[in-house]
N, C-alpha and C positions, 0 to 999 in steps of 0.2 A: 729045274724048271719050276718047282713049287716055290722056291725062294724068290725067283724072278717074278712070279705071279703075285706073291704076297707083297713084294716091294712095289710093284705097279699098282696094286690095290691100295696100299698105304699112301702112295703119292697121289692117287686119284682122290682119296678121301681128303688129303691135305689141300689139294687143288680146289675141291668143292667147298671146303671150309673157308679158304681164303676168298673165293669168289663170293660166297654168301656174306662174309664180314664186310667186304668192300662194296658190294652192290646193294645190299639191303637198306642202308641208311638213306639212299637216294629216294626210296619209295616210302619211307616213314615220314610222318608229319613231324613238324618241329616240336610239338608237345611231347610226343613219344621220345624223340631224340634227347630233349632236355631231361626227361625222366630217367632215361638210361644214363645220362651224364651224372645226374644226382645219385643214382644207385652206385655208380663206379667211384665218383670223386667227392661225394658228400662227406660230412663229418663222420657219419657211421657207415660209409661206403667201403667197397672192396679194397680200393687203393690205400685208404687210411688204415684199414684193418691190417694190411700187409706191413705198412710203415710202422704201426704201433707194435706189431709182433717182432719186427726186426730191431727197431731202435729203442722201443719202450717209451718213446716220447709222446707228446700230445699230438692229436690229429691236426693235419694241415687243412686250413679252410680254403680249399680250391674253388668251391662254388660261390663263396661270399666275399672273399678278399679281393680288393681292387687290383692288386698286382698280378693276379692270375686270370682276370677276366679276358684280356686280349688273347692270351695263349689258349684258353678254353674255347673262345669263340672261333678263332682262326682254325684251330685244330679240328673242331667239330665240323666246320664248313668244308675243310679239305677232305675229311672223312666222308661227308655227305656227297660231295661232287666227284670223288675219286673213281667210283665205279662207272658213272656215266662217261666221264672223260676217257677212261681206259677203253670203253667200248668204241668211242669215236676214233681214237688213235689206232686201235687194233684194226678197225675197219679200213682206215687209211693205209695202214701197212699191208693189209691183205690185198689191196688194190694195186700194189706194185707188181709189175711183170717179173716172173722168175728169170726171164732172159738177162736182166741186169745182173742178178746174182751169179748166174752161170758164167757170164762173160768176166765178171770180177774174179771168180774162183779160178778160171783159166789163166787170167793175168797174174794170179798169185796174191790177191788181196786177202788180208786177214779179216776176221769177223769185225774187229774194231774199225778197220778201213771201210768195210761195207756199210757199217752204221753211219760213219762220217760222210762218205761220198755217194751213198745211194739212198739210205732210209731218210736221213734228215732233209736233204734237198727235195725229195719227192713228196714228203708229207708237209713241207713248209706252207703250202696254201691252206691246209687244214689247221696248222698251228696259228697262222695269221687270222683265220676266221674265228677260231676259238678265243684268241687274244682280243679281237674286236668285240666279241660277244661279252667277254669278261669285263672289259673296260666299260661297256655300256651299263653294267650293273654296279659300278663303283659307288655312284651316288644313290642308287636305288636299293640299298640294302633293306630287306624286309624287316619290319619292326618286330615281327612275331618272336623270333628266337632271342633277339636282344632284350625284348620286354620280358620274356619268360625267365631269362637268366638274371634279370636285375634284382638286386636286394638293396636294402637301405645302406649297406656299407660299400657297394661298388658302383653307385650311381655316378660318381665323378668320372669314371671311365666308360661306363656302359650306356650313357645317354648319347644317342645318335639322332640325326635329323628327323627320321621317321617317328621315333618314340617321342621326341620333343614335340613334333607336330600333333601327334595323337593326344598328348597330355594337355597341350595348350588349347587345341581345337575342341576336343570332345569333353575332356575333364574340366578345362577352364572356361569353356564356352566362348573363346575368342576366335570365332570362325573366320573373320576377315584376316586377322594376323596369321592364323594357321594356313589359310589359302595362299597368302603372300609367301610364306616360308616354303610351302610345297611348290609354288610356281618358280621361285628362285632356284630351288633344288633341281627342278626339271630343266630349266634353262641352262644351268651349269653342266648338268649331265649331257644335254644335247651338244653343247660346245665341245666337251671332252670327247664325245663319240665321233663327231665330225672331224676333229683334229686327228684322232687316232686313225680314222679311215683314210684321211689324206696322207698321213705318214706311211 
């Protein structure tokens, strides 16, 4: 009994740790998230310390090299949104009636078959809604994180429409041109969103 309790306690601690790691980034500002990324992946960061101790080579410039920017940006965005999306999908799964599962078990359905024929079809409206919301943000990427992650060496891949509009409009004082770029961005985003909703 003591061993079972210790195992349950250990699993509970692991569950809480995983929940914290996946949910916390959604509530953190982009400034803090980029600071965490620099602490982990910077030239003197934790990941490079491990790499240098294992291989004995030079540190990898994860945060400043152009070839790593997309991976870092997309990975951090997935990490940021993972917890919120998990809550939405768990709520959708919790709304499925247990009667479906009981009938499937009586009919001899395996766990995989229950996922394919019950879970996925019944959460499909939620999946479609989340997809439409995600498509609506394709052209509206916030400039904050991309701008914070920009360095002189990765600007060739880190320059997006919103950072370009910011630099041209506020730093370059070309307000009319920046307004035109922003309007074009909004029109394209609106067209993509309407087409996605129709599909």
